[in-house]
C-alpha positions as CSV (number, residue, x, y, z in Angstrom):
1,X,0.2,0.0,0.1
2,X,3.1,2.4,0.3
3,X,3.4,5.1,2.6
4,X,0.1,6.9,1.7
5,X,-3.4,6.8,3.8
6,X,-7.2,8.2,3.4
7,X,-9.5,9.4,6.0
8,X,-12.8,10.4,4.9
9,X,-16.0,12.3,6.5
10,X,-19.4,9.8,6.3
11,X,-22.1,12.2,5.9
12,X,-21.6,13.9,2.6
13,X,-18.9,11.7,0.9
14,X,-20.0,8.1,2.0
15,X,-23.8,8.3,2.7
16,X,-27.1,11.0,1.9
17,X,-28.6,11.2,5.5
18,X,-28.1,13.9,8.5
19,X,-28.8,11.1,10.6
20,X,-29.3,13.6,13.7
21,X,-31.8,15.9,11.4
22,X,-34.0,12.7,10.4
23,X,-34.1,11.5,14.0
24,X,-35.0,15.3,15.3
25,X,-37.9,15.7,12.3
26,X,-39.1,12.0,13.1
27,X,-38.8,12.1,17.1
28,X,-39.9,16.0,17.8
29,X,-42.8,18.1,16.5
30,X,-41.3,20.4,14.1
31,X,-38.2,18.8,15.0
32,X,-36.5,19.4,11.4
33,X,-37.0,23.3,12.0
34,X,-35.7,22.8,15.8
35,X,-32.7,21.0,14.0
36,X,-32.1,23.9,11.1
37,X,-32.2,26.8,13.9
38,X,-29.8,25.3,16.4
39,X,-27.5,24.0,13.1
40,X,-27.5,27.6,11.9
41,X,-26.5,29.2,15.4
42,X,-23.9,26.7,15.5
43,X,-22.6,28.1,12.3
44,X,-22.6,31.5,13.7
45,X,-20.9,30.6,16.8
46,X,-18.3,29.1,14.5
47,X,-18.1,31.2,11.5
48,X,-18.9,34.9,12.7
49,X,-18.3,35.3,16.4
50,X,-15.6,32.4,16.4
51,X,-16.2,32.0,19.9
52,X,-13.2,30.3,21.5
53,X,-13.6,26.8,22.8
54,X,-16.9,26.3,21.0
55,X,-16.8,23.0,18.7
56,X,-18.6,22.8,14.9
57,X,-21.1,20.3,15.1
58,X,-22.8,21.3,18.8
59,X,-26.0,20.9,17.2
60,X,-25.6,17.3,18.0
61,X,-24.9,18.0,21.7
62,X,-28.2,20.4,21.9
63,X,-30.6,17.9,20.1
64,X,-29.4,14.7,22.0
65,X,-31.5,16.0,25.4
66,X,-34.4,17.0,23.2
67,X,-34.5,13.7,21.8
68,X,-34.3,11.9,25.2
69,X,-37.5,14.2,26.1
70,X,-39.6,12.6,23.5
71,X,-38.8,9.3,24.0
72,X,-36.1,8.5,21.5
73,X,-33.7,5.2,23.2
74,X,-30.5,3.7,21.9
75,X,-32.4,0.4,20.4
76,X,-34.9,2.8,18.5
77,X,-31.5,4.9,17.4
78,X,-30.0,1.8,16.2
79,X,-33.4,0.4,14.3
80,X,-34.0,4.0,12.5
81,X,-30.2,4.4,11.6
82,X,-30.6,0.9,9.9
83,X,-34.0,1.4,8.5
84,X,-33.0,5.1,6.9
85,X,-29.5,4.4,5.7
86,X,-28.8,6.0,2.1
87,X,-25.3,5.5,0.7
88,X,-23.9,7.8,-2.2
89,X,-24.3,5.5,-5.3
90,X,-21.0,3.2,-5.4
91,X,-20.3,3.1,-2.0
92,X,-21.1,-0.5,-1.5
93,X,-18.3,-1.0,-4.2
94,X,-16.3,1.2,-3.3
95,X,-15.5,1.8,0.0
96,X,-14.0,-2.1,0.1
97,X,-11.8,-0.9,-3.0
98,X,-10.6,1.7,-1.2
99,X,-9.4,-0.3,2.0
100,X,-7.3,-2.2,-1.0
101,X,-5.5,0.9,-2.0
102,X,-5.1,2.7,0.9
103,X,-5.4,2.6,5.0
104,X,-8.6,3.8,5.1
105,X,-10.4,5.4,8.0
106,X,-13.7,7.0,8.6
107,X,-13.8,10.1,11.0
108,X,-17.5,11.2,11.7
109,X,-19.3,13.8,13.3
110,X,-22.6,11.6,13.2
111,X,-23.9,9.8,16.4
112,X,-22.1,6.1,16.7
113,X,-25.3,4.2,15.7
114,X,-25.1,5.5,12.2
115,X,-21.9,5.1,11.6
116,X,-22.0,1.2,12.9
117,X,-25.2,0.7,10.6
118,X,-22.8,1.7,7.7
119,X,-20.1,-0.4,9.0
120,X,-22.4,-3.3,9.0
121,X,-23.9,-2.6,5.7
122,X,-20.8,-2.5,3.8
123,X,-18.3,-4.6,5.8
124,X,-16.2,-1.8,7.0
125,X,-14.2,-2.6,10.1
126,X,-15.8,-0.4,13.2
127,X,-12.3,-0.4,15.0
128,X,-11.1,2.2,11.7
129,X,-13.9,4.6,12.8
130,X,-14.2,7.7,14.9
131,X,-18.3,8.7,15.8
132,X,-20.0,10.7,18.3
133,X,-21.2,8.6,21.1
134,X,-25.1,8.7,22.1
135,X,-25.6,7.3,25.4
136,X,-29.3,8.4,25.8
137,X,-29.9,5.2,28.2
138,X,-27.5,5.8,30.6
139,X,-29.3,9.2,31.5
140,X,-32.6,9.8,33.1
141,X,-34.7,12.9,32.6
142,X,-36.6,13.4,35.5
143,X,-40.6,14.5,34.5
144,X,-40.5,18.2,35.0
145,X,-37.1,18.6,33.2
146,X,-38.6,16.7,30.3
147,X,-41.6,18.7,29.9
148,X,-39.8,21.9,30.4
149,X,-37.0,20.5,27.3
150,X,-40.5,19.9,25.2
151,X,-41.7,23.7,25.7
152,X,-38.1,24.6,25.2
153,X,-38.2,22.7,21.6
154,X,-41.3,24.3,20.7
155,X,-40.0,27.7,21.5
156,X,-36.5,27.1,19.3
157,X,-38.3,25.8,16.8
158,X,-40.8,29.0,16.3
159,X,-37.5,31.0,15.7
160,X,-36.2,31.7,12.0
161,X,-32.6,30.1,11.6
162,X,-30.2,33.6,12.3
163,X,-28.4,35.3,9.2
164,X,-25.6,37.3,8.6
165,X,-24.1,39.8,6.3
166,X,-21.0,38.4,4.8
167,X,-18.2,39.7,6.9
168,X,-19.4,39.7,9.7
169,X,-17.9,39.4,13.3
170,X,-20.4,39.7,15.7
171,X,-23.7,40.4,17.2
172,X,-22.7,44.0,16.3
173,X,-22.9,43.4,12.8
174,X,-26.1,41.7,12.3
175,X,-29.5,43.3,12.1
176,X,-31.7,44.2,15.2
177,X,-33.8,41.3,14.5
178,X,-31.2,38.9,14.2
179,X,-29.1,40.4,17.5
180,X,-32.7,39.3,19.2
181,X,-33.0,35.9,17.7
182,X,-28.9,35.3,18.9
183,X,-29.4,36.1,22.3
184,X,-32.7,33.9,22.3
185,X,-30.7,31.2,21.0
186,X,-28.0,31.5,23.5
187,X,-30.7,31.9,26.5
188,X,-32.1,28.5,25.2
189,X,-28.8,27.1,25.3
190,X,-27.7,27.8,28.4
191,X,-31.1,26.4,29.8
192,X,-30.8,23.5,27.7
193,X,-27.1,22.8,29.4
194,X,-28.7,23.0,32.9
195,X,-29.7,19.9,34.9
196,X,-29.6,16.3,34.1
197,X,-30.4,17.6,30.3
198,X,-27.0,19.5,30.7
199,X,-25.2,16.1,31.8
200,X,-26.6,14.4,28.9
201,X,-25.2,17.2,26.0
202,X,-21.7,17.0,27.8
203,X,-21.5,13.6,27.5
204,X,-22.0,14.1,23.7
205,X,-18.7,14.3,22.3
206,X,-18.8,15.4,19.0
207,X,-16.1,14.4,16.6
208,X,-16.3,17.6,14.8
209,X,-13.8,20.3,14.4
210,X,-10.7,20.2,16.5
211,X,-11.8,16.9,17.5
212,X,-11.5,15.5,13.9
213,X,-8.3,17.0,13.7
214,X,-7.2,15.1,16.8
215,X,-8.4,11.7,15.0
216,X,-6.2,12.2,12.4
217,X,-3.0,12.8,14.4
218,X,-4.2,9.8,16.2
219,X,-4.3,7.6,12.9
220,X,-1.2,9.0,11.8
221,X,0.7,8.0,15.1
222,X,-0.9,4.5,14.9
223,X,0.2,4.3,11.3
224,X,4.0,5.7,12.2
225,X,3.4,8.5,9.0
226,X,2.7,11.8,9.3
227,X,0.2,14.2,7.8
228,X,1.8,15.0,4.6
229,X,1.0,11.3,3.4
230,X,-3.0,11.6,3.9
231,X,-5.5,12.7,2.0
232,X,-8.7,13.7,3.4
233,X,-12.6,13.9,2.3
234,X,-14.7,16.6,3.9
235,X,-18.0,18.2,2.7
236,X,-19.1,20.6,6.0
237,X,-18.2,23.2,8.8
238,X,-17.5,20.2,10.5
239,X,-14.4,19.2,8.3
240,X,-13.0,22.5,7.9
241,X,-10.2,22.1,10.6
242,X,-9.4,18.8,9.3
243,X,-9.2,20.0,5.9
244,X,-6.9,22.4,6.7
245,X,-4.7,20.8,8.8
246,X,-4.1,18.3,6.0
247,X,-3.8,21.1,3.5
248,X,-1.1,22.8,5.8
249,X,1.1,19.6,6.7
250,X,1.6,18.9,3.0
251,X,-1.3,16.7,2.5
252,X,-4.5,16.4,0.2
253,X,-7.5,18.2,1.1
254,X,-10.8,17.2,-0.6
255,X,-13.6,19.5,-0.7
256,X,-16.3,16.5,-1.9
257,X,-19.8,17.7,-2.4
258,X,-19.1,20.5,0.0
259,X,-20.2,23.7,1.5
260,X,-18.8,27.0,1.8
261,X,-16.9,26.0,4.9
262,X,-15.1,23.3,3.6
263,X,-14.2,24.8,0.4
264,X,-12.4,27.8,2.0
265,X,-10.3,24.8,3.7
266,X,-9.8,22.5,0.6
267,X,-6.9,22.0,-2.0
268,X,-9.3,20.4,-4.6
269,X,-12.9,20.3,-5.0
270,X,-14.7,17.3,-6.5
271,X,-18.6,17.4,-7.6
272,X,-19.7,13.9,-7.8
273,X,-23.1,11.9,-7.8
274,X,-21.4,8.8,-7.2
275,X,-18.6,7.2,-5.0
276,X,-16.2,6.4,-8.1
277,X,-14.9,9.9,-7.8
278,X,-13.2,9.2,-4.5
279,X,-11.5,5.7,-5.9
280,X,-10.4,7.9,-8.8
281,X,-8.6,10.0,-6.4
282,X,-7.6,7.6,-4.3
283,X,-5.9,5.5,-7.0
284,X,-4.1,8.6,-8.0
285,X,-3.0,9.6,-4.5
286,X,-1.8,5.8,-4.2
287,X,0.3,6.0,-7.3
288,X,1.9,9.7,-6.3
289,X,0.6,11.7,-3.5
290,X,-0.9,15.0,-3.5
291,X,1.1,16.1,-7.0
292,X,-0.8,13.4,-8.7
293,X,-4.1,14.3,-7.7
294,X,-3.5,17.8,-8.4
295,X,-2.5,16.7,-12.1
296,X,-6.2,14.5,-12.2
297,X,-7.7,17.7,-11.2
298,X,-6.0,19.6,-13.8
299,X,-6.2,17.2,-16.4
300,X,-9.7,15.4,-15.6
301,X,-10.8,13.6,-18.4
302,X,-13.8,11.0,-17.0
303,X,-13.3,7.5,-17.7
304,X,-10.6,8.4,-20.0
305,X,-8.3,9.8,-16.3
306,X,-9.5,6.8,-14.8
307,X,-8.4,4.2,-16.8
308,X,-5.1,5.9,-17.1
309,X,-4.8,5.3,-13.4
310,X,-5.6,1.5,-13.2
311,X,-7.1,0.3,-16.7
312,X,-7.4,-3.4,-15.2
313,X,-9.2,-2.5,-12.0
314,X,-10.5,1.0,-13.0
315,X,-14.4,1.2,-11.5
316,X,-16.5,1.5,-14.3
317,X,-20.2,2.9,-13.1
318,X,-21.2,4.1,-16.6
319,X,-20.1,6.8,-18.6
320,X,-22.9,9.4,-17.6
321,X,-21.8,9.0,-13.9
322,X,-17.5,10.3,-15.2
323,X,-19.5,13.1,-17.3
324,X,-20.8,14.6,-14.4
325,X,-18.1,14.5,-12.2
326,X,-16.2,17.7,-11.8
327,X,-12.5,18.4,-10.3
328,X,-11.2,21.7,-9.7
329,X,-8.3,23.5,-7.5
330,X,-9.5,26.0,-5.1
331,X,-7.7,29.3,-4.7
332,X,-8.2,31.8,-2.0
333,X,-10.4,34.1,-2.2
334,X,-12.9,31.4,-3.4
335,X,-15.1,32.4,-6.7
336,X,-18.5,33.3,-5.3
337,X,-20.0,31.5,-8.5
338,X,-17.6,28.4,-7.5
339,X,-19.4,28.1,-4.1
340,X,-23.1,28.6,-5.8
341,X,-22.1,25.6,-7.9
342,X,-20.9,23.5,-5.1
343,X,-23.5,23.8,-2.8
344,X,-26.3,23.6,-5.6
345,X,-24.6,20.6,-6.6
346,X,-24.5,19.4,-3.1
347,X,-28.5,20.0,-2.4
348,X,-29.3,18.2,-5.7
349,X,-27.2,14.9,-4.3
350,X,-28.4,15.2,-0.8
351,X,-31.9,16.8,-1.2
352,X,-32.7,20.7,-0.3
353,X,-33.1,20.3,3.6
354,X,-30.2,18.3,4.2
355,X,-27.7,20.3,1.5
356,X,-28.5,23.1,3.1
357,X,-27.1,22.6,6.5
358,X,-23.8,23.6,7.6
């Protein structure tokens, strides 16, 4: 396998779900809106306030007590993951092949039951994954606290997701109405983090932001290699630090069907309706590291490019798939049209509601 290795996010590069969002929509009245509001506030704290100590992906911490209050159990969470798992087309063929090409790891912000469901479905070893613990059964909410959380969920779900202008650096840069929304959400999160619901939220250590970056360092140590020999695939704000870490170390950072947060930290962007594009990039990386990936993206010719990498073993999902794949280099400042194109493609592949999340 050589010295190179691969790590990837799960939701986005491998699967189409946003498991936590879908749990909220299924178990909490107006839970889809609740999740969208909290997710947008989460993005605000990362991208606008840049609040010290705030971890990207904290939405998963915040919604766990609400899910508990509305009756979700760990057994039901596992069953839901198994029933609703949606993989990017080709993942069932590509992921086993990736393991043959490079040492491969999954680092996911999603809850553990979801990543376990993926592993069972495609035969990927769970010991080569990182995911967010979801210890619902280890915590008991007193009746009064559960009712308080249900009322708080309704309050949050009645808000509009906060918005902010480009270049905003704090509450003072927001319109008055948005300042009020942000203040209400800050108070709601403070209330959520009190009592037993706070203990549950604290136990949900989200594998996002700096935790994903730390997982990459742990993998490098396990393999006895450094981050310059890694290729990382990420698509969202929870991947930004991991992408940045790999890129700055001299490895290859791929923003795969990505939103603006991941695009800002990637070196190469890939838009693909099929997992075969990930295999093409992995084949190039296995043969020549970051420079080979740069060359592949710069001279992308669909199946012709893949056949040149591995003519006897190349994966052929069909010419129409390869015609839909785009690859291009990313340079700062990002072209607004490029961001719009990538985010529109992301929504097309994953659906409007999930594709619009940070």
